[in-house]
C-alpha positions, 0 to 999 in steps of 0.5 A: 294906395298910399305912397310914402314918397315926399312925406319925410321931406314935407315934414322936415320943411314944415318943421324947419320952415325952410327948404334949405334947413330941411335939406341940411336936416335930411342930408340931401340937396335943396333941389331934391327937397323941392322936387319931392314937395312939388311931386307930393303937391301934384299927387295930392292936388293941393298946395302945401306951402306958400313960398316967397324968396324970404319965407316958407309958410305952411297952408291950412291944408298943409297943416292938417296933412302935417298933423297926420304925417307927424303922428304916423312918423311918431308911430313908426319911431315907437314901433322901431323902439318896441321891436328893439326893446323886445330883445333887451333887458328892461332898462332906463327910466320909468315915471309913474304916480300913485295916491299917497296911502295906497302907493305906500302900502300896495304900489311901492312894495311891488315897484321895489320887487320889480326893480330888484328883478330888473336892476337896470331900471330907474323908477321915479315914483311920485306919491300924491293925491293930486291929479297930475298931467301925465303928458305935460309931466312925462309920466308913463302911467298913473294909478287911480282909485275909484270911479274914473272921470272921462278923459283921453287916457286909456285905463286898465283895471288892476284890482278892486277895493271894498269900502267897509263901515266898522267900529270897535266892539267897545263903541258898539257895546256903548252906543249900539249897532246901527242896522239901517242907514237912517240910524247913522245920524244917531252915531258918531261918524268919523269923517275923512275928506268927504261929508258923505258915505257911499252905500247901495240900497235896493240895487241903487247907489245912495250917498248918506251925509254923516257927521261926527266929532273928528274930521281928518284927511288921514285914514290911519288917524281915523282907524286909530280913533275907531280903535279907541272907541270914539266912533264909526268909520268908512274906509277902504279895505287896505286900511281896515282889513287886518283889524277886521280879521282879528276883530279889533274892528267889527263890520256894520251895515254890510247889507248896504255895502256899495259895490267894489270900485276899481284900482286902475292904471291909466296912460295916454292913448297916443303913447306907445307902451314900451315892453318895460311898461307892459312888464310893469303893468303885468307885474302890478296886475299880478301882485295886486290881484293875488294880494290877500293880506294888507299892510298894517297901519303904523303901530300905536304908542 
């Protein structure tokens, strides 16, 4: 059966590299620290430290034991904070990051509602399309779109997004409506950051290389170009749904539409989710899942 005796003393010595400093940190005598370490080594039947009159050095076995003990102590500290937070109104800082456009249109308004409900919170929302290091930069969670890369992060699916291929009625009247994927090379396909579009044909994914007169990393600019009859676009629903609903844009190639992909919240697997983060996840999940309308694109002059 596991015994906790000696673990605090062992961790203190390992981190301080000194019996004296460890004793001062724990507020006990050096002799007591030494007795606890000796008893721990006897119980484990291993040597945890090399001791000289000048220096204390952890052994290879001791380092392995320390890594596990540190995780246990961190977990206990997180557990105590979680219990304490259960009886408190959410407060303090929350750090999160999201992609720029989706963050502006979907995440930021929900965050604003959340802060209005819990005014003691301070939220730092970083909008960027770069994949930031959540651990190194101390983010509580990140919003990710599409297919996730393999990682050590935990992912929670919040919602989904649909990619639409569409064009203005005036473009289709002038150039015809494509009915098969092979017909796309006869059309002006306005590109974003990728030179291919995603489809599904006979149950299998297909990437079709496209080309056109405009390439731009702004979805709103591509929507504007499509509305002016310049070409066909493929963009997620939050760019085009409102235009489709009023027939300013018309969907094409719907039978080849790729399956919806995910909107995810990710966070480090070894980071305890505090109640305020759990509340935020629930809030985002409810808000994104129940959202029917999308934010409009910037008004054209």
